[in-house]
C-alpha positions as CSV (number, residue, x, y, z in Angstrom):
1,X,-15.0,-54.7,-13.0
2,X,-16.4,-55.6,-9.5
3,X,-17.6,-53.1,-7.0
4,X,-14.9,-54.3,-4.6
5,X,-12.1,-53.6,-7.2
6,X,-13.4,-50.1,-7.7
7,X,-13.4,-49.5,-3.9
8,X,-9.8,-50.6,-3.6
9,X,-8.6,-48.5,-6.6
10,X,-10.3,-45.3,-5.5
11,X,-7.9,-44.6,-2.5
12,X,-5.0,-45.7,-4.6
13,X,-5.9,-43.1,-7.3
14,X,-6.3,-40.5,-4.7
15,X,-2.9,-41.3,-3.2
16,X,-1.3,-41.1,-6.6
17,X,-3.0,-37.8,-7.3
18,X,-1.8,-36.5,-4.0
19,X,1.8,-37.5,-4.6
20,X,1.7,-35.9,-8.1
21,X,0.4,-32.7,-6.5
22,X,3.2,-32.7,-3.9
23,X,5.8,-33.1,-6.7
24,X,4.3,-30.3,-8.7
25,X,4.2,-28.0,-5.7
26,X,7.8,-28.9,-4.9
27,X,8.9,-28.3,-8.5
28,X,7.3,-24.8,-8.2
29,X,9.2,-24.3,-5.0
30,X,12.6,-25.0,-6.6
31,X,12.0,-22.2,-9.2
32,X,10.0,-19.6,-7.3
33,X,11.3,-16.5,-9.3
34,X,10.4,-18.1,-12.6
35,X,6.9,-19.1,-11.4
36,X,6.3,-15.7,-9.8
37,X,7.1,-14.0,-13.1
38,X,4.3,-15.8,-15.0
39,X,1.4,-13.5,-13.8
40,X,3.4,-10.4,-14.7
41,X,4.2,-11.8,-18.2
42,X,0.5,-12.5,-18.6
43,X,-0.6,-9.0,-17.7
44,X,2.2,-7.4,-19.7
45,X,1.1,-9.3,-22.8
46,X,-2.7,-9.1,-22.4
47,X,-3.1,-5.6,-21.0
48,X,-1.6,-2.2,-21.9
49,X,-0.1,0.1,-19.3
50,X,-2.9,1.8,-17.3
51,X,-2.9,5.0,-15.2
52,X,-4.0,5.9,-11.7
53,X,-6.2,9.0,-12.5
54,X,-5.0,12.4,-11.4
55,X,-2.9,11.0,-8.6
56,X,-0.3,9.5,-10.9
57,X,-0.3,12.7,-12.9
58,X,0.8,14.6,-9.9
59,X,3.3,12.0,-8.9
60,X,5.0,11.3,-12.2
61,X,4.3,14.1,-14.6
62,X,4.2,17.5,-12.8
63,X,7.3,19.4,-12.0
64,X,8.7,19.2,-8.5
65,X,6.5,21.1,-6.0
66,X,3.9,20.8,-3.3
67,X,2.0,17.9,-4.9
68,X,4.8,15.4,-5.4
69,X,6.9,16.4,-2.3
70,X,4.4,17.1,0.4
71,X,1.1,15.6,-0.7
72,X,2.6,12.4,-2.2
73,X,5.8,10.9,-0.7
74,X,8.6,11.9,-3.1
75,X,10.5,8.6,-3.3
76,X,8.2,7.0,-6.0
77,X,7.4,10.4,-7.5
78,X,10.9,10.9,-8.7
79,X,12.5,7.5,-9.0
80,X,9.5,6.5,-11.0
81,X,10.6,9.0,-13.7
82,X,13.9,7.2,-14.3
83,X,12.3,4.7,-16.7
84,X,10.9,7.7,-18.7
85,X,14.4,9.1,-19.2
86,X,15.7,5.6,-20.0
87,X,13.0,5.2,-22.6
88,X,13.9,8.5,-24.2
89,X,17.6,7.5,-24.1
90,X,17.0,4.2,-25.9
91,X,14.8,5.8,-28.6
92,X,17.3,8.6,-29.1
93,X,20.2,6.1,-29.4
94,X,18.2,4.0,-31.9
95,X,17.2,7.0,-34.1
96,X,20.6,8.8,-33.9
97,X,19.1,11.8,-32.1
98,X,20.9,13.8,-29.3
99,X,20.8,11.9,-26.0
100,X,18.5,13.5,-23.5
101,X,19.6,14.8,-20.1
102,X,18.3,13.4,-16.9
103,X,15.7,15.9,-15.5
104,X,13.7,14.2,-12.8
105,X,12.3,17.4,-11.3
106,X,10.9,19.1,-14.4
107,X,7.6,18.3,-16.1
108,X,7.7,14.9,-17.8
109,X,6.7,14.0,-21.4
110,X,7.2,10.2,-21.4
111,X,7.4,8.2,-24.6
112,X,5.5,5.0,-25.0
113,X,8.7,3.1,-24.3
114,X,9.3,5.0,-21.1
115,X,5.8,4.2,-19.8
116,X,6.3,0.5,-20.7
117,X,9.6,0.5,-18.9
118,X,8.0,2.0,-15.8
119,X,5.4,-0.8,-15.7
120,X,8.0,-3.5,-16.3
121,X,10.1,-2.0,-13.5
122,X,7.1,-2.2,-11.2
123,X,6.5,-5.8,-12.0
124,X,10.2,-6.6,-11.5
125,X,10.1,-5.0,-8.1
126,X,7.2,-7.1,-7.0
127,X,8.8,-10.3,-8.3
128,X,12.0,-9.6,-6.5
129,X,10.2,-8.8,-3.3
130,X,8.0,-11.9,-3.5
131,X,11.0,-14.1,-4.3
132,X,12.9,-12.9,-1.3
133,X,9.9,-13.5,0.9
134,X,9.4,-17.0,-0.5
135,X,13.1,-17.9,0.1
136,X,13.0,-16.3,3.6
137,X,9.8,-17.8,4.9
138,X,10.5,-21.4,3.9
139,X,13.5,-23.6,3.4
140,X,11.9,-26.7,2.0
141,X,10.8,-27.0,-1.7
142,X,7.3,-27.9,-0.7
143,X,7.0,-24.9,1.6
144,X,8.3,-22.5,-1.0
145,X,6.1,-24.0,-3.6
146,X,3.0,-23.6,-1.5
147,X,3.8,-20.0,-0.8
148,X,4.6,-19.3,-4.4
149,X,1.3,-20.6,-5.5
150,X,-0.5,-18.5,-2.8
151,X,1.3,-15.4,-4.1
152,X,0.4,-16.2,-7.7
153,X,-3.3,-16.5,-6.7
154,X,-3.2,-13.0,-5.1
155,X,-3.8,-11.5,-8.5
156,X,-4.5,-8.0,-7.2
157,X,-0.8,-7.7,-6.1
158,X,0.1,-8.1,-9.8
159,X,-2.7,-5.9,-11.0
160,X,-1.3,-2.9,-9.1
161,X,2.0,-3.2,-11.0
162,X,0.2,-2.8,-14.3
163,X,-0.9,0.6,-13.2
164,X,1.3,3.7,-12.9
165,X,0.8,5.0,-9.3
166,X,2.3,4.8,-5.9
167,X,0.2,1.8,-4.8
168,X,2.4,-0.4,-7.0
169,X,5.7,0.2,-5.2
170,X,3.9,0.3,-1.9
171,X,3.0,-3.4,-2.3
172,X,6.6,-4.3,-3.0
173,X,7.9,-2.1,-0.1
174,X,5.6,-3.7,2.4
175,X,6.7,-7.2,1.3
176,X,10.4,-6.1,1.5
177,X,9.7,-4.8,5.0
178,X,8.3,-8.1,6.0
179,X,11.4,-9.8,4.6
180,X,13.8,-7.5,6.4
181,X,11.8,-7.8,9.7
182,X,12.0,-11.6,9.5
183,X,15.7,-11.4,8.9
184,X,16.2,-9.3,12.0
185,X,13.8,-11.7,13.9
186,X,16.0,-14.6,13.0
187,X,19.3,-12.9,13.8
188,X,19.1,-9.6,15.6
189,X,22.9,-9.6,16.2
190,X,23.6,-8.8,12.5
191,X,24.2,-5.0,12.1
192,X,23.7,-5.3,8.3
193,X,20.2,-6.8,8.8
194,X,19.2,-3.9,11.0
195,X,20.5,-1.4,8.3
196,X,18.5,-3.2,5.7
197,X,15.4,-3.1,8.0
198,X,15.8,0.7,8.4
199,X,16.1,1.1,4.6
200,X,13.0,-1.1,4.1
201,X,11.1,1.2,6.5
202,X,12.2,4.3,4.6
203,X,11.2,2.7,1.3
204,X,7.7,2.0,2.7
205,X,7.4,5.6,4.0
206,X,8.5,6.9,0.6
207,X,5.5,5.3,-1.2
208,X,2.6,6.1,1.0
209,X,2.4,8.4,4.1
210,X,0.1,6.0,5.9
211,X,2.8,3.4,5.9
212,X,4.4,5.4,8.8
213,X,2.4,3.1,11.1
214,X,4.5,0.1,10.1
215,X,7.1,1.6,12.4
216,X,5.2,-0.1,15.2
217,X,5.3,-3.6,13.8
218,X,8.7,-4.9,14.9
219,X,8.6,-3.2,18.3
220,X,5.2,-4.8,18.8
221,X,6.6,-8.2,18.0
222,X,9.5,-7.8,20.4
223,X,7.4,-6.3,23.1
224,X,5.0,-9.2,22.8
225,X,7.8,-11.7,23.3
226,X,9.0,-9.8,26.4
227,X,5.5,-9.7,27.9
228,X,5.1,-13.4,27.3
229,X,8.4,-14.0,29.0
230,X,7.2,-12.0,32.0
231,X,3.9,-14.0,32.0
232,X,5.9,-17.2,32.0
233,X,8.0,-15.8,34.9
234,X,11.2,-16.0,32.8
235,X,14.0,-13.6,33.1
236,X,14.2,-11.0,30.4
237,X,17.7,-10.9,29.0
238,X,19.7,-7.8,28.1
239,X,19.9,-8.8,24.4
240,X,16.1,-8.9,24.2
241,X,15.8,-5.4,25.7
242,X,18.6,-4.2,23.3
243,X,16.7,-5.7,20.4
244,X,13.6,-3.7,21.3
245,X,15.7,-0.5,21.7
246,X,17.3,-1.0,18.3
247,X,14.0,-1.6,16.6
248,X,12.7,1.7,18.0
249,X,15.9,3.5,17.0
250,X,15.6,2.1,13.4
251,X,12.0,3.3,13.2
252,X,13.0,6.8,14.6
253,X,15.8,7.0,12.1
254,X,13.6,6.1,9.2
255,X,11.0,8.7,10.2
256,X,13.6,11.4,10.8
257,X,15.4,10.6,7.5
258,X,12.1,10.8,5.6
259,X,11.2,14.1,7.2
260,X,14.6,15.6,6.4
261,X,14.5,14.5,2.8
262,X,11.1,16.1,2.3
263,X,12.2,19.3,4.1
264,X,15.3,19.6,1.9
265,X,13.3,18.9,-1.3
266,X,10.5,21.3,-0.6
267,X,13.1,24.0,0.2
268,X,14.8,23.4,-3.1
269,X,11.5,23.7,-4.8
270,X,11.1,27.2,-3.3
271,X,8.2,26.4,-1.0
272,X,7.7,26.2,2.7
273,X,7.3,22.9,4.6
274,X,3.9,22.4,6.1
275,X,1.4,19.6,6.8
276,X,-0.7,18.5,3.8
277,X,-3.1,16.3,5.8
278,X,-5.8,19.0,6.1
279,X,-7.3,18.5,2.6
280,X,-7.4,14.7,3.1
281,X,-9.2,15.2,6.4
282,X,-11.8,17.4,4.8
283,X,-12.9,14.5,2.7
284,X,-13.7,12.6,6.0
285,X,-15.3,15.7,7.5
286,X,-17.5,16.0,4.4
287,X,-18.6,12.4,4.5
288,X,-19.4,12.9,8.2
289,X,-21.3,16.2,7.8
290,X,-23.4,14.6,5.0
291,X,-24.8,12.3,7.6
292,X,-26.1,15.2,9.7
293,X,-29.4,17.1,9.1
294,X,-29.2,20.8,8.1
295,X,-30.0,21.9,11.6
296,X,-27.5,19.5,13.2
297,X,-24.8,20.7,10.8
298,X,-25.5,24.3,11.4
299,X,-25.5,23.9,15.2
300,X,-22.2,22.0,15.1
301,X,-20.5,24.6,12.9
302,X,-21.6,27.4,15.3
303,X,-20.4,25.5,18.3
304,X,-17.0,24.9,16.8
305,X,-16.6,28.5,15.6
306,X,-17.5,29.8,19.1
307,X,-14.8,27.6,20.6
308,X,-12.1,28.7,18.1
309,X,-10.1,32.0,18.7
310,X,-8.2,32.1,15.4
311,X,-10.5,34.0,12.9
312,X,-8.9,32.2,9.9
313,X,-9.6,28.8,11.4
314,X,-13.2,30.1,12.0
315,X,-13.4,30.8,8.3
316,X,-12.0,27.4,7.5
317,X,-14.6,25.7,9.7
318,X,-17.5,27.4,8.0
319,X,-15.9,26.8,4.5
320,X,-15.4,23.1,5.1
321,X,-19.1,22.7,6.1
322,X,-20.2,24.7,3.0
323,X,-17.7,23.6,0.3
324,X,-16.8,20.1,1.5
325,X,-14.4,18.3,-0.8
326,X,-14.0,21.2,-3.3
327,X,-10.4,21.6,-2.3
328,X,-9.6,24.4,-4.7
329,X,-12.6,26.6,-3.7
330,X,-11.9,25.9,0.0
331,X,-8.3,27.0,-0.4
332,X,-9.3,30.1,-2.3
333,X,-11.9,31.1,0.3
334,X,-9.3,30.8,3.1
335,X,-6.6,32.6,1.1
336,X,-8.9,35.5,0.4
337,X,-9.5,35.8,4.2
338,X,-5.8,35.8,4.8
339,X,-5.2,38.6,2.2
340,X,-7.8,40.7,3.9
341,X,-5.7,40.4,7.1
342,X,-2.7,41.5,5.1
343,X,-0.7,38.3,5.6
344,X,2.5,38.4,3.5
345,X,2.0,36.7,0.1
346,X,4.8,34.2,0.7
347,X,3.1,32.9,3.9
348,X,-0.4,32.6,2.6
349,X,-0.2,29.1,1.2
350,X,1.4,27.7,4.4
351,X,-1.1,29.5,6.6
352,X,-4.0,28.3,4.4
353,X,-2.9,24.6,4.6
354,X,-2.4,24.8,8.4
355,X,-5.8,26.4,8.9
356,X,-7.5,23.7,6.8
357,X,-5.8,21.1,9.0
358,X,-6.8,22.8,12.2
359,X,-10.5,23.2,11.1
360,X,-10.7,19.5,10.1
361,X,-9.2,18.5,13.5
362,X,-11.9,20.6,15.2
363,X,-14.6,18.5,13.5
364,X,-12.8,15.2,14.3
365,X,-12.2,16.1,17.9
366,X,-16.0,16.3,18.5
367,X,-16.1,12.5,18.5
368,X,-19.7,12.9,17.3
369,X,-21.6,9.5,17.5
370,X,-22.3,9.7,13.8
371,X,-18.6,10.3,13.0
372,X,-17.6,7.3,15.1
373,X,-20.3,5.2,13.5
374,X,-19.1,6.2,10.0
375,X,-15.4,5.4,10.9
376,X,-16.3,2.0,12.3
377,X,-18.6,1.2,9.5
378,X,-15.9,1.9,6.9
379,X,-13.4,-0.2,8.9
380,X,-15.7,-3.2,9.0
381,X,-16.6,-2.7,5.3
382,X,-13.0,-3.1,4.3
383,X,-12.8,-6.5,6.0
384,X,-16.2,-7.9,5.2
385,X,-16.9,-6.6,1.7
386,X,-13.5,-6.1,0.1
387,X,-11.7,-8.9,-1.7
388,X,-8.9,-9.7,-4.2
389,X,-11.0,-9.2,-7.3
390,X,-12.3,-5.8,-6.3
391,X,-8.7,-4.6,-5.7
392,X,-7.7,-5.9,-9.1
393,X,-10.6,-4.2,-10.8
394,X,-10.0,-0.9,-8.9
395,X,-6.9,-0.2,-11.0
396,X,-8.8,-0.4,-14.3
397,X,-11.6,1.7,-12.8
398,X,-9.0,4.4,-11.9
399,X,-7.7,4.2,-15.5
400,X,-11.3,4.8,-16.7
401,X,-11.5,7.9,-14.4
402,X,-8.2,9.1,-16.0
403,X,-9.8,8.8,-19.4
404,X,-12.8,10.8,-18.3
405,X,-10.7,13.5,-16.8
406,X,-8.6,13.7,-19.9
407,X,-11.8,14.1,-22.0
408,X,-13.2,16.8,-19.7
409,X,-9.9,18.8,-19.5
410,X,-7.3,17.7,-22.1
411,X,-4.6,20.3,-21.4
412,X,-3.1,18.8,-18.2
413,X,-3.0,15.4,-19.8
414,X,-1.1,16.4,-23.0
415,X,2.2,14.9,-21.6
416,X,0.5,11.5,-21.8
417,X,-0.4,11.6,-25.5
418,X,1.4,8.3,-26.0
419,X,-0.6,6.5,-23.3
420,X,-3.4,5.0,-25.4
421,X,-5.3,3.3,-22.6
422,X,-6.7,6.7,-21.6
423,X,-7.3,8.0,-25.2
424,X,-11.0,7.9,-24.6
425,X,-13.6,6.6,-22.2
426,X,-14.8,3.9,-24.7
427,X,-11.3,2.3,-24.8
428,X,-10.9,2.6,-21.0
429,X,-14.4,1.1,-20.4
430,X,-13.5,-1.8,-22.7
431,X,-10.5,-2.5,-20.5
432,X,-12.7,-2.5,-17.4
433,X,-15.1,-4.9,-19.0
434,X,-12.2,-7.2,-20.1
435,X,-10.7,-7.2,-16.6
436,X,-14.0,-7.8,-14.9
437,X,-14.4,-11.1,-16.8
438,X,-10.7,-12.1,-16.6
439,X,-10.6,-15.4,-14.6
440,X,-7.2,-14.7,-13.2
441,X,-7.9,-11.1,-12.1
442,X,-11.2,-12.2,-10.5
443,X,-9.7,-15.0,-8.4
444,X,-11.0,-15.2,-4.8
445,X,-13.9,-13.0,-5.9
446,X,-16.4,-14.0,-3.2
447,X,-13.8,-14.4,-0.4
448,X,-13.5,-11.3,1.7
449,X,-10.4,-10.2,3.6
450,X,-12.0,-11.2,6.9
451,X,-12.0,-14.9,5.8
452,X,-8.3,-14.7,5.0
453,X,-7.7,-13.2,8.5
454,X,-9.5,-16.1,10.0
455,X,-7.4,-18.6,8.0
456,X,-4.3,-16.9,9.4
457,X,-5.7,-17.1,12.9
458,X,-6.2,-20.8,12.4
459,X,-2.6,-21.2,11.3
460,X,-1.5,-19.2,14.3
461,X,-3.3,-21.6,16.7
462,X,-1.9,-24.6,14.9
463,X,1.7,-23.2,15.0
464,X,1.3,-22.3,18.7
465,X,0.2,-25.8,19.6
466,X,3.3,-27.1,17.8
467,X,5.7,-24.9,19.7
468,X,6.2,-22.3,16.9
469,X,4.5,-19.5,18.6
470,X,7.3,-17.0,17.8
471,X,6.6,-17.1,14.0
472,X,2.9,-17.1,14.7
473,X,3.1,-13.9,16.8
474,X,5.3,-12.3,14.1
475,X,2.6,-12.9,11.6
476,X,-0.2,-11.8,13.9
477,X,1.7,-8.6,14.8
478,X,1.8,-7.8,11.0
479,X,-1.9,-8.2,10.8
480,X,-2.5,-6.0,13.8
481,X,-0.2,-3.3,12.4
482,X,-2.1,-3.4,9.1
483,X,-5.4,-3.1,11.0
484,X,-4.1,-0.1,12.9
485,X,-3.0,1.4,9.5
486,X,-6.4,0.8,8.0
487,X,-8.2,2.2,11.0
488,X,-6.1,5.4,10.8
489,X,-7.0,5.6,7.1
490,X,-10.7,5.3,8.1
491,X,-10.3,8.2,10.5
492,X,-8.5,10.4,8.0
493,X,-10.5,9.7,4.8
494,X,-13.7,8.2,3.4
495,X,-13.8,4.6,2.2
496,X,-12.0,3.6,-1.0
497,X,-11.2,0.1,-2.2
498,X,-7.5,0.9,-2.6
499,X,-7.1,1.8,1.0
500,X,-7.6,-1.9,2.0
501,X,-4.7,-2.9,-0.2
502,X,-2.2,-3.0,2.8
503,X,-4.6,-5.3,4.6
504,X,-4.5,-7.9,1.8
505,X,-0.8,-7.5,1.3
506,X,-0.2,-8.2,5.0
507,X,-2.7,-11.1,5.1
508,X,-0.8,-12.8,2.2
509,X,2.6,-12.0,3.8
510,X,1.5,-13.4,7.2
511,X,0.1,-16.5,5.5
512,X,3.5,-17.0,3.8
513,X,5.4,-16.8,7.0
514,X,3.1,-19.2,8.8
515,X,2.7,-21.8,6.0
516,X,6.5,-21.7,5.5
517,X,7.1,-22.5,9.1
518,X,4.5,-25.2,9.2
519,X,5.6,-27.0,6.1
520,X,9.3,-26.7,7.0
521,X,8.6,-28.3,10.4
522,X,6.6,-31.1,8.6
523,X,9.4,-31.7,6.1
524,X,11.9,-31.9,9.0
525,X,9.7,-34.6,10.7
526,X,9.6,-36.6,7.4
527,X,13.3,-36.4,6.9
528,X,13.9,-37.6,10.5
529,X,11.7,-40.7,9.9
530,X,13.6,-41.5,6.8
């Protein structure tokens, strides 16, 4: 074969390969739900259910109380127990035993089937949320196919669902919130869509407290459009202002409803409503104080104690510097001080929690240079050093921690006797090793979140130049909201891989919105030429 023939055939082969790729992507886009189910099926077949250390124990196993009503948002803590009851119901039906009653607020003892059903339900929730976003973000088969493949490649979203814990439904809730927000953006005159948006906000709040900051997303989008109109010297219409007002009202309603639900539940549990943020903030304070020398720490403590009038908060300030993240010892120290002041027994727990919070705030309000440096360092760390593979592996590391905790103190873990992934550290470590070499879970390994943000920024510029700035701003506002959320997380707590999860979820959701708009516009051009 001559060199000239090879030169002619090379572009032809590339064109054929390109056309085949487009057909494959379009085929995927015609069946997004089926394709989005494949990673879940893979994980369910290859890996057993895994467990998010002591957090999921408090969320899903302990009886109703402070931990799963105030410390963790109650929505997942109690709806997540329904699969446990369903598993017991099915097993009792098959064995001819008496059918169990539904007791979501008592201590749980899930069967192996109940745990499996919980994990399956979590995967199903993600698949439904992703499918809705695919069908919302793009109308063309090519656009839907490209988005579907992007979601499949985000393996950490699926890895969360294999693990019992509130991060799993939080992923699905954020994606559903994106869908609902996009529906409202397209047609703000629909009352039903606004109701769905408010419910989506409530679902996001009910999985993680930090998701409260997503209340700013849609108002930010609408306010940005209004400011752009002013910049362009265009008149702002009454419907646009009404849209901003409704978005704010929906956010306020969701916040109020969430607070009322928590207040009613904690009252039913026989406890007082109070803030639980103090013990979280002590972890950040401890990380900050660790950066100080002994003399700097002592001087700071004395300065804060001198500025504080409440003697119990003074005790808390000293105790936080001495005990750090030893939450139980910290609480005992403060409660002993309260008893010495003859505070009524039924008020001690509440006063203790409030004092811990006030003491932690006293440290944070110093705005000490080393505190600011630590917060900013953690913030940049999440963007520059965190990636999809680390977030996937984090679930298996948490499961290994659960196995270690169970070995050290078996009694609290007895309700999980049928969860074999935490039987011992050897089995849990083997799962970590398997996950760390899994090609699917380790996808995007070297690509940090910052690169994905830059890709989104490039898409935004491209869309803006093509006259699709509205969608581009919607996506960027989502990224800004997730950055604010993560920054708030860095203020409140030390760095943890899982705290960057909302960043990755929003990056993927923003990418979907922008790619869908871009490919839909391209498909429209192609159809018009035909």
